[in-house]
Phi, psi and omega in degrees: 000140183218128169279125184267348182145189177276127177284306181195167176238131179241132176237140175269127183227152182285322185231103182301319182296311183297313180292322176300319177295321177298312180299318181289314187281328182262312186264005179057034178291145176251118179288130182242351180196143172219128182286346184064223180277351181281155181230111179254352181229222181283333181197180175302149186209162174223145178245142179227157167248127178232110182055035180084001180258132178281120175240129177251140170240136182235144182286133179176189181284138180290165175299141182278339179216161179262144175225181176273354173305130184205168175247127182248132176249139179278131175228157175289140180302327181294346183252005186298322180291325176298316178295320178302316180295319177300316180295318178299317178297327180285347177074025179278163179266128177278148172255142179299141179293158178268164175300143185230153168282126179308130178097358184275002179111167180252154180220148167240122176254136177209153176261140172281190185284354183239022176073016172279136180263131176240154174229135169253118191234141183262348184266176178237165177300314182299317178300317181294317179297321178298319179293321178295316178299318180296316180295317178299318181296315179297318179296316180299318180296320178295318179294322181297327178297331183270338187219105181300325179294322178296320178300318179296318180294326177294318179299319180293332180271358176091014178274000000 
């Protein structure tokens, strides 16, 4: 058995037109299907491609509360201010950024009109893991200076 990747992401939204406009104008989504008044699934729906990912939006009740569960899209760092301006023009609500390790990339967090959280992020997984390893290594070295036994255990673990 093999997972080949993400097939699609589906979000339930109150207003297909409004959310479709947000996806198109901010995330450069390309609409590839709209059911119109017909219903082939649970409700009316629209399909988009965003960075090669199939995203479906279906008509329904919005989320009742906000959480940190989110969808993050990779963007070039050179375009983060352009995206910020697009989001401001769309009138979405920004979420405050979380504490970061210096160098792990920049992010814009925002809620759509139905309480779904999105992130536009400039970093990669590999960059973040390298920074975590570096931070762990520096912390381990500082601890080793204080405790010779700790230094020996680090040596045995390959630090």
